[in-house]
Steps between C-alpha positions, in 0.01 A plus 500: 500500500590414146860501388443763238404749779850494621735803399684461176829512681398202720393308185842571344674367802280172498571450130883553563495206735339272242729268306501511121235238439261649751542842346411362156185339651406814682506689169200309378281591792388838378604787293601709804735229618632454151589872467674517848711189440600597138574859613690419816866561456466474123853605443602160617385202270565160402511305173345156480600325169418144436458289192297211656173446664572580864199317637589187314856510636378556858270205474780276381770597740467494876701801584557693176530860616635835410640627818280757666704808626214621738505176685799623691375849556742677270452869439431456132133489418407318184199694391497602127499168309610466152399146406576356156395151395592310191415129451688467170875452479676846462853627479578606851784730384254719306186472711622566852703818432207646313276463807763599766600814328137629520526486883761759596429475864472124529627363837418126463507283196348150489584287195343152465633363164415149401446527120759748374653412159852651561767250470703682761378739766727737686217614729704716737671677221157544327358664821805725573500629133134591498412606858645837620306527830615414846395138491436341840349161412568250221328162472566280194353158442623347178469152347826505315855422585674829596855578579572814703844635411716720712484788264119483496466486876763782538304731266178423675631558855666834404186630354259387788695534827177548694342169388329327790351189337695284241310192390627299202366153420577313188465147360877470546679792652873521451715755696860523579631546849664834426170640363299387801762652732485831328116502526514423875752769566353768276131494598542629843133568557381153390218349696392207283735264309337223295714292264311175403366277243161610339342150529343525847347155472497196728805375303715793565850490359714806532795527259701813585837477335800695616877502490601292803852653494348826618347455853169676568542779768181577690684689770450822304126459439275776601428507886138588409438180323167339592449221252756254343368230258761306307659164438725318746784514246520868557477476877764247599609471860816718451280781364260480797786493750648809312165688558473748772187509704199626291248639752239578240489156321163349557440272206762235376423261221771258395445244219694183480694549819716185576702611795337453841781702659383793294159486669670484838697822429194663343328479838799667664542774237130593448318466836228739385370283215121493472476271204735217393463288187736202440488260212727215407479183285608166628787627713349411850493132575502446874294594801808653667520744211139604544549544870803723440302705248215557761751574771639787295148623406375499870759771579308745277270613777333773288408266215148535375512289175696175433491341148685169450506354157704186560474241213608175651426128458573432871309578813735742673257709715357352811269630777814609701611709197188711503483512876800731490280770353313541827731781605393712198205683655452724202494234236157516319582347161655159416537366152645154439513365144608191308622283792392195702367540852449257787141485624595672821655807331174685449407428852829648617450824289152555632613443860819711471355783284135536609499862377531404131296702255627336181595138437609385156560124447541470120625177345546347847509118530416351834678188610190356675150589607449833327153545642634507854756766389244723330247474792743693719471807285145562652666596829646815335238756608675793326551324169402730207658335202545130434651328196481119463548499130644191323452285810303185407500278806260681736123460504241773474367444846819626668495814277132565578567512866765770439259710301243481774721551801759760370263794502766749375563332164513730208683290241504132407693324215414153406548560121723201426345256750286295269301318777329818599127498400188716519444373848786719626365785298176451686679536828661821372150638419375412841810661677457822295135522590580472873771772462333767284759762580800279407600461135619147396686428180539124416681333213375158382596263222396612157288184448255640770433815295157389392409424862186735470350246262536220755167343601579577859491878433215496254278299728576697827495840318822597674636839426869610541519786756657831395791462743608173344730499185542165331777453242586203280829573320581283205877570545787301638622769740310765694 
């Protein structure tokens, strides 16, 4: 039975469950789907305005993302899309209001501004003065230094009391404590709060400036909050202690945290966390600190994703550190970046969390015997995504065994591991042929881009199967 034979009401229901990106892809399938998706709840629309090549930015940055409202099953459906692109510098103060005023029923506004020529941008004031609809979602990514004043935030919050998603990322974001407290108290329906830098690179530095004389009060934050992403300077331990229990909070991302006690109290205050991201730079020095960190994390028994971005010149994690994760039965994603690991750490991860579906080891240095470490990954029978980018010590043989034995693999990233050659590409081709119903996407160093001209492929007449996608990015970050 074809999907188009289903009743229109059922198709509408299916399309409503799709996230924004999936809806945009579905529009390209046929004219019938295009008409249904565009016409569905057309009174609610979004504006996507960006002045930079979105694809290029996503290739360069690992997690550059405009927050997707449908990911958390909000009632707002982002259907009618007004997309405006400009790759030349323009004056934001003139361009954005002109677009927004043409969308009287706009519910969500995405602004991705990298090349604006304005000397000073009061973006919240700009939106509030040009948008008269009941705004529910605002995402702003800006590559300028921006200061959010109390007056600007007060005007914005008074005009859009039903806002559910507030995302503001800038090169340097300055905000006073009084203004942030007003935002937290006024937006009583807030579900997503993101206040970060806009350089989501592997050298993250968050510079949120605020008046230290005014303490931040998270105790009045919306009880329906689901996502908090911000810098550690805005979430010191007194603020965390001041918080009441937030039963809906499922995603917490703190950049540059430097207080291990904060993590301990996080595990007490937010036991329902599904995703936890912690990053810090050169503030952890001893194994006892790493053990304390893991002891706090192991108390989050519902955790599904753990991302540790711990820049350190010392080996602080041991096999006993990761053994503490054994109690987290729902943990399926582990990302560890920019740190030094002992050779037994990967073995401990694989033994303690055999249900892993995603393992990201980017910019990892192994203290000894990296091949022995990597070889343990082949025991993860549920593994779907593996990133070993920017690791130079391991050999291709250990990776080839992983590709052959982990039959659920769908994504591989070796893009910055220069020792990878066409021989591993051959293994990917063989694996894809043995799993014709499983799609595999693999990133390799750019120098292998002309692999099809290699004598090996020319002589053997080897063809790349349709279910294998090979990519060779010539960028520093992906």
